[in-house]
C-alpha positions in Angstrom: 137.5 162.9 204.1 138.5 164.3 200.7 136.2 163.6 197.7 138.9 161.3 196.2 139.3 159.3 199.4 135.6 158.9 199.7 135.3 157.6 196.1 138.1 155.1 196.7 136.3 154.0 199.9 133.1 153.7 197.8 134.9 151.6 195.2 136.2 149.2 197.9 132.7 149.0 199.3 131.3 148.2 195.9 133.8 145.4 195.5 132.8 143.9 198.9 129.2 144.1 197.8 129.8 142.2 194.6 131.8 139.6 196.5 128.4 138.6 198.1 127.0 137.7 194.7 128.3 134.2 195.2 125.4 133.6 197.5 122.9 136.5 196.9 121.4 138.4 194.0 121.7 142.1 194.0 119.9 144.2 191.4 121.6 146.6 189.0 119.8 149.6 190.5 121.0 148.6 194.0 124.7 148.2 193.0 124.6 151.3 190.8 123.5 153.3 193.9 125.8 151.4 196.3 127.2 154.6 197.8 123.8 155.7 199.1 123.2 155.2 202.9 121.6 152.0 204.0 122.0 148.4 203.0 121.3 147.2 199.5 118.2 145.3 198.8 119.2 141.6 198.7 116.9 138.8 197.8 117.5 135.1 198.4 118.0 133.2 195.1 115.9 130.4 196.5 112.7 132.5 196.5 113.6 135.1 193.9 110.7 136.1 191.6 108.7 133.0 192.2 111.6 130.7 191.1 112.6 127.6 193.0 116.1 126.6 193.9 116.6 123.1 192.5 119.3 120.8 193.8 119.7 117.8 191.5 121.9 114.8 190.9 123.2 113.1 187.8 120.2 110.8 187.5 117.3 113.3 187.7 118.7 116.7 186.6 116.9 118.1 183.6 119.4 119.0 180.9 117.6 122.2 179.9 117.5 123.4 183.5 121.2 122.7 184.0 122.0 124.8 180.9 119.9 127.7 182.1 121.2 127.5 185.6 124.8 127.5 184.5 124.0 130.4 182.1 122.6 132.4 185.0 125.9 131.8 186.9 128.1 133.1 184.1 125.8 136.1 183.6 126.2 137.0 187.2 130.0 137.0 186.9 129.8 139.1 183.8 127.6 141.7 185.5 130.1 141.9 188.4 133.0 142.5 186.0 131.2 145.1 183.9 129.9 147.0 186.9 133.2 147.2 188.8 135.0 148.4 185.6 132.1 150.8 184.9 132.4 152.3 188.4 136.2 152.9 187.8 135.6 154.6 184.5 132.9 156.9 185.9 135.0 157.8 188.9 137.9 158.8 186.7 135.7 160.9 184.6 134.5 162.7 187.7 138.1 163.3 188.6 138.8 164.8 185.1 140.7 161.8 183.7 139.4 161.6 180.1 140.7 158.2 179.2 140.8 155.0 181.2 142.1 152.3 178.8 142.4 149.5 181.3 138.9 149.7 182.7 137.4 150.3 179.3 139.2 147.2 178.1 137.7 145.2 180.9 134.2 146.3 180.0 134.8 145.4 176.3 136.2 142.0 177.3 133.3 141.3 179.6 130.7 142.1 176.9 132.5 140.0 174.3 133.1 137.1 176.7 129.5 136.8 177.7 128.3 137.2 174.1 130.5 134.3 173.0 129.5 132.2 176.0 125.8 132.8 175.3 126.3 131.8 171.7 127.8 128.5 172.9 125.1 127.9 175.4 122.4 128.6 172.7 124.1 126.1 170.4 123.9 123.5 173.1 120.2 124.3 174.0 118.2 126.2 171.4 115.4 126.8 174.0 117.6 129.2 176.0 116.1 132.1 174.1 119.2 134.3 174.3 119.2 135.5 170.7 117.7 139.0 171.5 120.3 139.6 174.3 123.1 138.4 172.1 122.1 141.0 169.5 122.0 143.7 172.1 125.4 142.8 173.5 126.8 142.8 170.0 125.4 146.3 169.3 126.7 147.8 172.6 130.1 146.0 172.2 130.8 147.3 168.7 132.0 150.8 169.8 134.3 149.2 172.3 135.7 147.0 169.6 136.3 149.9 167.3 138.1 151.8 170.1 140.3 148.7 170.6 141.1 148.6 166.9 142.0 152.3 166.9 144.3 151.9 170.0 146.1 148.9 168.4 146.4 150.8 165.1 148.0 153.8 166.9 150.5 151.4 168.6 151.1 149.6 165.3 151.9 152.9 163.5 154.4 153.8 166.2 156.0 150.4 165.9 156.1 150.4 162.1 157.7 153.9 162.0 160.5 153.1 164.3 163.1 155.9 164.0 161.0 157.5 161.3 158.6 158.6 164.0 160.7 161.7 164.6 160.5 162.9 161.0 157.9 165.4 159.8 156.0 162.8 157.9 156.2 160.3 160.8 154.7 162.8 163.2 151.9 163.5 160.7 151.1 159.8 160.5 151.0 159.6 164.2 148.7 162.6 164.4 146.3 161.0 162.0 146.2 157.7 164.0 145.9 159.6 167.3 143.0 161.6 165.9 141.2 158.4 164.8 141.7 157.0 168.3 140.3 160.1 170.0 137.2 160.0 167.8 136.5 156.4 168.9 137.3 157.3 172.5 134.7 160.0 172.4 132.1 157.7 170.9 132.7 155.2 173.6 132.5 157.8 176.3 129.2 158.9 174.9 128.0 155.4 174.9 128.9 154.9 178.5 126.6 157.8 179.5 123.8 156.8 177.1 120.4 155.3 177.9 121.1 152.5 175.4 124.1 151.4 177.5 122.0 151.4 180.7 119.2 149.5 179.0 121.6 146.8 177.9 122.9 146.3 181.4 119.3 146.1 182.6 118.5 143.5 179.9 121.4 141.4 181.1 120.0 141.5 184.6 116.4 140.8 183.4 117.5 137.8 181.3 119.6 136.4 184.2 116.7 136.7 186.6 114.4 134.9 184.1 116.6 131.8 184.4 116.2 129.2 187.1 118.6 129.4 190.1 120.1 126.0 190.9 123.1 124.2 192.4 124.9 121.7 190.2 127.9 119.6 191.0 130.8 119.0 188.7 129.4 115.6 188.0 126.0 117.0 186.8 127.8 119.7 184.8 130.2 117.4 183.0 127.8 116.4 180.2 127.0 120.0 179.6 130.7 120.9 179.6 131.5 118.2 177.1 128.6 119.2 174.8 129.7 122.8 174.9 133.3 122.0 174.1 132.2 119.6 171.3 130.2 122.5 169.7 133.0 125.0 170.1 135.8 122.6 169.0 133.9 121.5 165.9 133.3 125.1 164.9 137.0 125.9 165.4 138.1 122.9 163.4 135.9 123.9 160.4 137.2 127.4 160.5 140.8 126.2 160.7 140.4 123.9 157.8 139.0 126.7 155.6 141.9 128.9 156.7 144.4 126.2 155.8 142.9 125.8 152.3 142.7 129.6 151.8 144.7 131.6 154.4 143.1 134.9 153.6 142.8 137.7 156.1 139.1 137.1 156.5 139.5 133.3 157.0 142.3 133.8 159.5 140.3 136.4 161.4 137.3 134.0 161.6 139.5 131.3 162.9 140.7 133.7 165.6 137.1 134.4 166.6 136.3 130.7 166.7 139.4 130.2 168.9 138.3 132.9 171.3 134.9 131.3 171.6 136.5 127.9 172.3 138.8 129.6 174.8 135.9 131.3 176.7 134.0 128.0 176.7 136.9 126.1 178.2 137.5 128.8 180.8 133.8 128.8 181.8 134.0 125.0 182.4 137.6 124.9 183.8 136.5 123.6 187.2 134.5 120.8 185.5 137.0 119.9 182.8 139.9 119.7 185.3 143.6 119.6 184.7 143.3 117.9 181.3 142.0 121.1 179.8 144.7 123.4 181.2 147.2 122.7 178.4 144.4 123.0 175.9 143.5 126.5 177.2 147.1 127.7 177.0 147.4 126.4 173.4 144.2 127.8 172.1 145.1 131.1 173.8 148.4 131.1 172.0 146.7 130.4 168.7 144.2 133.3 169.0 147.0 135.7 170.1 149.2 134.8 167.2 146.3 135.2 164.7 145.4 138.5 166.5 148.8 139.9 165.7 148.3 138.8 162.0 145.0 140.7 162.0 146.6 143.8 163.5 149.3 143.8 160.9 146.9 143.3 158.0 144.7 146.2 159.3 147.7 148.4 159.7 148.8 147.6 156.1 145.3 148.6 154.8 145.3 151.8 156.9 148.7 152.9 155.5 147.5 152.1 151.9 144.4 154.2 152.5 146.5 157.1 153.9 148.8 157.0 150.9 145.7 157.7 148.8 144.1 160.3 151.0 147.3 162.3 151.8 149.5 162.8 148.7 152.3 164.4 150.7 152.6 161.1 152.7 152.2 158.8 149.7 155.7 157.5 149.5 156.2 156.7 153.2 152.7 155.4 153.8 152.9 153.1 150.8 156.3 151.8 151.9 154.9 151.1 155.4 151.9 149.4 153.9 154.1 146.9 152.0 156.3 146.3 155.1 153.2 145.5 157.3 151.8 143.3 154.5 155.0 141.2 154.4 154.9 140.8 158.2 151.2 139.7 158.1 151.9 137.2 155.3 154.6 135.5 157.3 152.1 134.9 160.0 149.6 133.7 157.4 151.8 130.6 156.9 153.3 130.1 160.4 150.0 129.9 162.3 149.5 126.2 161.3 152.3 125.3 163.8 150.1 126.5 166.6 147.2 124.7 165.1 149.0 121.4 164.9 150.1 121.7 168.6 146.5 122.3 169.5 145.0 119.5 167.3 147.3 116.8 168.6 146.4 117.3 172.3 144.4 114.7 174.2 141.6 117.0 175.4 140.1 117.8 171.9 139.9 114.1 171.0 137.3 113.6 173.7 135.0 116.2 172.0 
C-alpha cells in the first residue's frame, strides 16, 4: 500500500472511530494516535472519572445538571469536528500541500461555534465556569479569523478590480493582497504545530470531562432551549436596535456577531425547538450573511484607502476603489433592515 493510500485509510478509520463518540468517550491522546496498532482506550461515560450517568425526567431534573450535561454533548461534537479537520490539514502538509482552505475553515468555524455556544450556556447558568476556556478558545481562534479576513480581502480585491486586474497597477494590488494572505497562512500553519494549540485542545477535553454525563429527553431540554434562545434573542434585538439608530460599521458588525450567536444556539437546540425554528434559522442566517458582506466591503474600502497612502504609485486607482467599495457597503447599511423585519415578525422569536 502506498503512503498516500495508507493515510486515506487512516483518515477513514479516524472517522469511524469518531462516529463511536455518540455512545463512548475517547481521549484526545487516543484519537491523535488513532493510526497506531491496537484498539483505542475507551471508557464508559457511565463510570468515567468518578462521575455518574444521570437519567432524569421533567419533574426531578436539576437545571444546572441539565445545562452542564448538554454543554458536554456540544463540546464532544466540537472536538470531533476539530480533530477530523485537523487530521486532514496535517495529512496534506505531509504530502507537501501548503494550503488547505476548506479544512482550515472547518477548524475556524468549530472553534468559533463552540465559543459562542459556551457564551450562551454561561449566560443561562453562571455556575458553568467556562470563562477560562472561552478565553483560550478566543485566543486560539484569532489567527484563524485573521486568515479568513485575508482570504476574503484577496477575493474582494479581485472582484473590485474586475477588468482592471490585468493592468500593471491591478496586478500590484493583487500581489499586495496575496502577500498579506500568505503571511496569515504561515501564522496559522505555525499555530497548528504549536504547543499552545495542542494545549487548547486538551483544555477542551478536560473541561468536557469535568462536566456530568447524562441523558436528557427533548422534554427535559425544552426549558433550557427556551432560556438559551431568550438570552440570545434579547442580545440580538438590543444590538439590532443600536444599529438601526446608528448603522455604523461597528454596530452592524456587532449585530452580525449577535446573529451568529443566535444562529448557533438555535442550531444546537434544533431537535428540541422543532419545525417552528426552521424558518427562524434560515432568516437569521440570511441576516448574518448579508451583514457579513457589508463588513467585507467596509474592510476592503479601508484596505484600499490605506494602500493609497502607503503606495503613492497606486494612489489614484486605490482611492477610486476605496470609494466604490464604500458606496457598496453603505447600500447594505440601509437595506439590512428588510432582513431584520422579516426575522422580527416571525412566530418563533415571540415565544422568547
